[in-house]
C-alpha positions in Angstrom: 0.0 0.0 0.0 1.4 3.4 -1.0 1.5 6.4 1.2 -1.0 9.2 0.4 -0.3 11.1 -2.7 0.2 14.3 -0.7 3.0 12.7 1.4 6.5 13.4 0.1 10.0 13.4 1.4 11.2 16.9 2.0 12.8 19.4 4.3 16.3 20.8 4.4 18.8 19.9 7.0 20.1 22.2 9.7 22.3 24.5 7.7 25.7 26.0 8.5 27.1 29.2 7.0 30.8 29.9 6.3 31.1 31.4 9.7 29.8 28.2 11.4 26.8 30.1 12.6 23.6 28.1 12.9 20.8 28.9 10.6 17.4 27.3 10.9 15.7 27.5 7.5 12.0 27.4 7.0 11.1 24.6 4.6 7.5 25.5 4.0 5.0 28.2 4.9 4.3 28.4 8.6 1.5 26.2 9.8 -1.5 27.6 11.6 -0.9 25.8 14.9 -4.3 26.5 16.4 -5.9 24.9 13.4 -6.8 21.2 14.0 -6.6 20.7 10.3 -2.8 21.4 10.3 -1.0 18.8 8.1 -0.1 15.5 9.7 3.6 15.0 9.6 5.6 11.7 9.5 9.3 11.0 10.1 10.6 7.5 9.1 14.1 6.5 10.2 15.4 3.3 8.6 18.6 2.3 10.4 20.9 -0.6 10.5 19.0 -2.3 13.2 15.7 -0.6 13.6 12.8 0.8 11.5 11.1 3.6 13.3 8.2 5.8 12.4 6.7 8.8 14.2 3.4 10.4 13.0 2.4 13.7 14.7 0.5 16.9 14.3 2.4 20.1 15.2 1.2 22.8 17.7 2.7 25.8 19.2 4.5 24.0 22.0 5.7 21.0 19.9 3.8 17.9 18.6 0.9 15.7 19.4 2.0 12.1 18.6 -0.8 10.4 16.6 1.0 7.1 15.9 4.3 5.4 16.1 5.9 2.2 15.0 9.2 0.5 15.8 10.6 -2.8 14.7 14.0 -4.4 14.9 14.7 -5.5 11.3 18.5 -6.0 11.3 18.9 -4.6 7.8 22.6 -4.4 8.2 23.0 -8.0 9.4 26.0 -9.6 7.7 26.9 -6.3 5.9 30.5 -6.4 7.2 31.1 -9.8 5.4 30.4 -8.9 1.8 29.2 -5.3 1.8 25.7 -6.1 0.7 22.2 -6.2 2.2 21.2 -9.8 2.4 18.0 -11.1 0.9 16.6 -12.1 4.3 17.3 -8.6 5.8 15.6 -7.0 2.8 12.5 -9.1 3.2 12.3 -8.4 7.0 12.7 -4.7 6.3 10.1 -4.6 3.5 7.6 -6.3 5.8 8.1 -3.5 8.4 7.9 -0.8 5.8 4.6 -2.1 4.5 3.2 -1.6 8.0 4.6 2.0 8.0 2.9 2.7 4.6 -0.4 1.5 6.0 0.0 3.7 9.1 0.8 6.8 7.1 -2.1 6.1 4.8 -4.5 5.6 7.7 -3.3 8.8 9.4 -3.6 10.8 6.1 0.0 12.1 6.3 0.4 15.3 4.5 4.1 15.7 4.6 6.8 13.1 5.3 10.5 12.7 5.3 11.9 9.2 5.1 15.6 8.6 5.6 17.9 5.6 5.5 21.2 5.7 7.4 24.4 3.7 7.8 23.3 0.3 6.3 22.1 1.9 3.1 25.0 4.3 3.0 27.5 1.5 3.2 25.9 -1.3 1.2 26.7 -1.6 -2.5 23.1 -2.5 -3.1 21.6 0.1 -0.7 20.2 2.4 -3.4 18.8 -0.6 -5.3 17.0 -1.8 -2.2 15.5 1.6 -1.6 14.3 1.6 -5.2 12.6 -1.7 -4.6 11.0 -0.3 -1.4 9.6 2.6 -3.4 8.1 0.3 -6.0 6.6 -2.1 -3.4 5.4 0.4 -0.8 5.3 3.8 -2.4 7.7 5.2 0.2 10.6 7.3 -1.2 13.7 7.3 0.9 16.7 9.5 0.9 20.1 8.1 2.0 21.1 10.5 4.8 24.7 11.6 5.0 26.5 11.0 8.3 26.9 14.6 9.1 23.3 15.4 8.4 22.3 12.4 10.5 24.2 13.9 13.5 22.6 17.3 13.0 19.1 15.9 13.0 19.9 13.9 16.1 21.1 17.1 17.8 18.0 19.0 16.7 15.8 16.3 18.1 17.5 16.5 21.4 17.6 20.3 21.8 14.9 20.5 24.5 17.2 18.4 26.8 20.3 20.6 26.4 21.3 22.4 29.7 21.2 26.2 29.4 24.3 26.4 31.5 26.4 24.1 29.3 29.2 26.0 27.4 30.0 22.8 25.4 27.7 19.9 24.4 28.7 16.5 23.0 25.7 14.6 21.6 26.3 10.8 21.0 24.2 8.7 18.7 25.2 5.0 18.9 23.6 3.3 15.9 23.6 -0.1 14.4 26.1 0.6 11.6 27.8 3.8 12.7 28.2 6.2 15.6 27.6 9.9 15.2 29.0 12.7 17.4 27.9 16.3 17.4 30.2 18.7 19.3 29.3 22.3 19.7 30.4 25.3 21.7 28.0 28.0 22.9 29.2 31.5 22.2 27.6 33.9 24.7 27.3 36.7 22.2 26.7 35.1 18.9 24.8 32.0 20.0 25.6 28.3 19.3 28.7 27.8 17.1 29.2 24.5 15.3 32.4 22.8 16.0 32.2 19.4 14.3 29.8 16.7 13.2 31.6 13.4 13.2 30.8 9.8 12.2 32.7 6.6 12.6 31.4 3.5 10.7 31.3 1.4 13.9 27.9 0.5 15.4 26.4 -2.2 17.6 25.5 -4.6 14.8 28.9 -4.6 13.1 30.8 -4.7 16.4 28.7 -7.5 17.8 29.2 -9.6 14.7 32.9 -8.9 14.7 33.3 -10.1 18.3 30.5 -12.6 18.4 28.5 -10.5 21.0 30.5 -12.1 23.8 30.3 -10.7 27.3 33.4 -12.0 29.0 35.9 -9.5 30.3 38.6 -10.1 27.7 36.2 -9.8 24.8 34.7 -6.7 26.1 38.0 -5.0 26.6 39.0 -6.0 23.1 35.8 -4.4 21.8 36.5 -1.2 23.7 40.1 -1.1 22.4 38.9 -1.5 18.9 36.4 1.4 19.2 38.9 3.6 21.0 41.4 3.1 18.2 38.9 4.2 15.7 37.7 7.2 17.7 41.1 8.5 19.0 42.0 10.3 15.7 38.9 12.5 16.1 40.2 13.9 19.3 43.6 14.4 17.7 42.1 16.3 14.8 39.5 18.4 16.7 40.8 18.8 20.2 37.5 18.3 21.9 39.1 17.7 25.3 40.4 21.3 25.3 36.8 22.4 25.4 35.8 20.0 28.1 38.6 21.1 30.5 37.4 23.8 33.0 34.2 24.5 31.2 30.5 23.8 31.9 30.0 20.8 29.6 27.2 18.3 28.9 27.2 14.9 27.3 23.9 13.8 25.9 23.2 10.3 24.5 20.5 9.2 22.1 20.3 5.5 21.2 19.0 2.2 22.3 22.2 1.6 24.2 21.9 4.6 26.5 18.1 4.3 27.1 18.6 0.6 28.0 21.3 1.4 30.4 19.1 4.1 32.0 16.2 1.7 32.4 18.4 -1.0 34.0 20.0 1.5 36.3 16.4 2.6 37.4 15.6 -1.1 37.9 12.6 -1.0 35.6 11.2 -4.3 34.7 9.4 -2.9 31.6 10.7 0.0 29.5 9.0 3.3 30.3 10.0 6.2 28.0 8.4 8.8 30.3 10.8 7.8 33.1 13.9 7.4 31.0 13.8 10.4 28.7 15.9 13.2 30.2 17.4 11.2 33.2 21.0 11.9 34.0 23.4 8.9 34.7 26.7 9.3 36.5 29.6 7.6 34.7 30.1 5.2 37.7 26.4 4.1 37.3 26.9 3.5 33.6 29.9 1.3 34.3 28.1 -0.6 37.0 25.2 -1.4 34.7 27.6 -2.4 31.9 29.4 -4.8 34.3 26.0 -6.2 35.4 25.1 -6.9 31.7 28.4 -8.7 31.2 27.6 -11.1 34.0 24.2 -11.9 32.6 23.8 -14.8 30.1 22.4 -14.2 26.6 19.2 -15.8 27.8 18.9 -13.6 30.8 19.4 -10.5 28.7 16.8 -11.7 26.1 14.3 -12.3 28.9 14.6 -8.9 30.4 11.7 -6.6 29.7 14.0 -3.6 28.9 16.3 -5.5 26.5 14.5 -8.4 24.8 15.8 -10.9 22.2 16.3 -8.3 19.5 18.9 -6.5 21.5 20.4 -9.2 23.7 23.4 -9.7 21.5 23.9 -6.0 20.8 23.7 -4.2 24.2 27.2 -5.4 25.2 28.6 -3.9 22.0 26.8 -0.6 22.8 28.4 -0.6 26.2 31.8 -1.0 24.7 31.3 1.9 22.3 30.1 4.1 25.2 33.1 3.0 27.4 35.5 3.9 24.6 33.9 7.4 24.2 34.1 7.9 28.0 37.8 7.0 27.9 38.5 9.6 25.3 36.1 12.3 26.4 35.6 11.8 30.2 32.6 13.7 31.6 30.9 13.3 35.0 27.5 12.3 33.7 25.4 11.5 30.6 21.9 12.8 30.0 19.7 10.2 28.3 17.5 11.2 25.4 14.8 8.9 24.1 14.5 11.1 21.0 16.7 11.9 18.1 16.5 11.8 14.3 12.8 11.4 14.0 12.1 14.4 16.3 14.7 16.5 14.4 12.9 15.7 11.1 9.5 16.7 12.6 10.9 20.0 13.8 12.0 20.8 10.3 9.0 19.5 8.6 6.8 21.7 10.7 8.0 24.7 8.6 8.2 27.1 11.5 10.8 28.8 13.5 10.6 26.2 16.3 14.2 25.1 15.6 15.5 28.6 16.1 13.3 29.1 19.2 14.4 25.8 20.7 18.1 26.6 20.1 17.8 30.0 21.6 16.0 28.7 24.6 18.2 25.6 25.1 21.5 27.4 24.6 20.5 30.6 26.4 21.7 32.6 23.4 
């Protein structure tokens, strides 16, 4: 089933001018927010591990969520072996996207942006698969560049940024890559972009590389592998110089950090309302990571906050986070159960919300 004829991918990413000053471009005429007939918006994020859809109607303070969908599809499973999306992964993903198409049609989506990330960026048959998706479901995808992916994640997390933070490091641990967004707040000129970075290491590829093992030696080998890949970023960009002696915030958006938060809070079932926005001390993160390593695969799969779809990936996520903490040590991490989809919705709304949020969040 195709999406409604009025639904289309669109929107421009958060732009940067030559002076690294943020610009938040309107992508359509402002919506009359008090009007209940305002267009229904949809953001669809097809990642290496998950397929996630968010359907919402904008209003003056944000969005009313009308529908959502999330399914683990493992699109990037085996990608590291031959550089191609497997037939089985494509079929799983197509099945999920057919559900997304039905939801968007049911909700009469007026404007949508559908993006594919690391798996389709890296796979030699990524573009061909998305063409097949368009023909089978009517959904048109764009392959999102790594830098734009990190910008959208940052924009989605803006409401959680501490006004007092002079520097902010946003971490998005994905299935096929990890994105970092580092910025510095300039008191006079507002937020100043420093760097949007991406490393093609995510939880799916890392788990496949090391077998998802949880013993101490394997975990340390995973951390060392990630640290080796990330260390050149510090050497090139000198992020630690901004961390030292400055009010700084680390913010994480991914299944890894939300799972760690839920386990730290001893939740038996995941609850987004309790997890989104919570702050975790670095010692607490390491304690939970050690607890996860002591659990068997079956115990992780049976836990209500992990499940069988993440049981072999959560250790890899912990290793990536540990490596990041080694390179850029910060006292705590604020957890965001939000990211690319919310960033897309802010832009699709065609209003100055992005600028308003940035000004409010960064205190510019």
